[in-house]
C-alpha positions in Angstrom: 123.3 125.0 108.4 120.6 122.3 109.4 117.2 122.9 107.9 113.8 121.5 109.3 110.9 121.2 106.7 107.2 120.1 108.0 104.5 118.4 106.0 101.5 116.2 105.8 99.1 119.2 107.1 95.4 119.6 105.5 91.9 120.0 106.2 90.3 117.1 107.9 86.7 116.5 109.6 86.7 116.5 113.3 87.2 112.9 114.0 89.4 112.3 111.5 92.9 111.7 111.5 96.4 113.6 110.0 100.1 112.5 110.2 102.5 115.2 110.1 106.2 114.7 109.0 109.2 116.6 110.0 112.2 116.0 107.9 115.5 117.4 109.3 118.9 118.0 107.6 121.0 116.6 110.2 121.3 113.6 112.4 118.6 113.0 115.2 121.1 111.4 117.5 122.2 114.7 119.4 119.0 116.7 119.0 115.4 116.9 120.6 112.4 117.5 118.4 109.4 119.3 119.4 106.3 119.8 117.7 104.2 122.7 118.5 100.7 124.3 117.6 100.0 128.0 117.0 96.4 128.9 116.8 95.1 132.2 115.5 95.5 134.4 118.1 96.9 132.0 120.4 100.2 131.8 121.9 102.5 128.9 120.1 102.2 125.8 122.5 104.1 122.5 123.1 101.9 119.5 121.5 105.0 116.4 121.9 108.2 116.2 121.9 111.2 113.4 121.7 114.9 112.6 122.0 116.6 109.7 120.0 119.5 109.2 122.3 117.4 109.2 125.9 114.3 107.9 124.0 112.2 110.4 125.8 108.6 110.7 124.9 106.6 114.0 126.0 103.3 114.7 125.2 100.9 117.8 126.6 97.7 116.7 127.9 95.3 117.9 125.4 96.9 115.2 123.0 97.8 112.4 125.1 95.8 109.2 123.8 95.5 110.9 120.4 98.7 111.7 119.7 101.5 110.1 118.8 105.2 111.2 118.2 108.1 109.0 116.5 111.0 109.4 114.6 112.6 107.4 111.5 116.4 108.1 112.4 117.7 106.3 108.9 115.2 109.1 107.2 116.1 111.7 109.9 112.4 112.5 110.4 110.1 112.5 113.3 106.3 112.2 113.2 103.1 113.2 114.7 100.4 111.1 114.4 97.2 112.5 115.1 94.0 111.0 115.7 90.3 112.1 117.0 91.3 115.5 116.2 88.6 117.9 117.3 88.3 121.7 116.2 90.4 123.1 118.6 93.5 120.9 117.4 93.2 123.8 114.4 96.4 125.9 113.8 100.3 125.9 112.5 102.1 122.8 113.4 105.8 123.6 113.5 108.4 121.2 114.9 112.0 122.8 116.2 114.8 121.3 117.6 116.9 121.7 120.9 119.9 120.3 122.3 119.6 117.1 124.0 119.7 117.5 128.0 118.3 120.9 127.7 114.4 119.8 127.8 112.6 117.7 130.2 109.3 117.4 131.7 109.5 121.1 133.4 110.4 122.9 130.5 110.2 120.7 127.0 106.8 122.4 126.2 108.5 126.2 126.2 109.3 127.5 122.3 112.1 129.2 124.2 113.9 125.9 124.8 114.5 125.2 120.8 116.4 127.0 118.3 115.8 126.3 114.7 112.7 126.1 113.5 110.5 125.4 110.5 108.4 127.0 108.3 105.1 124.9 109.8 102.1 123.3 108.5 98.2 124.0 108.5 96.3 121.8 109.9 92.4 122.8 109.9 89.9 120.4 111.6 86.4 121.4 110.8 83.4 120.5 113.1 
């Protein structure tokens, strides 16, 4: 069964940068990958998503201009580069897969559209 493993989280000061990695044990050709953040006491929310076959990328408004999602198909890995980090970016970041064609502008941000999840990696931004 395909698995996802996140890495790259840590503690960073406000204004700093981190790059998260999501290693997928299957092929990225026929899935979409989403990155989600869950802050303490809050619902899980979509941060960004990408599909290889349609070359489509989605961003939440909070990350536009600061976050970049990308993929290395040869490594079956999706990255989330985060710059100008703010304390409100703090949370557990998880990646998840969905079927290509299942997500669009209207629903890519919804955790319910995703099937397989990684264990998550903690990102803490200090003020």
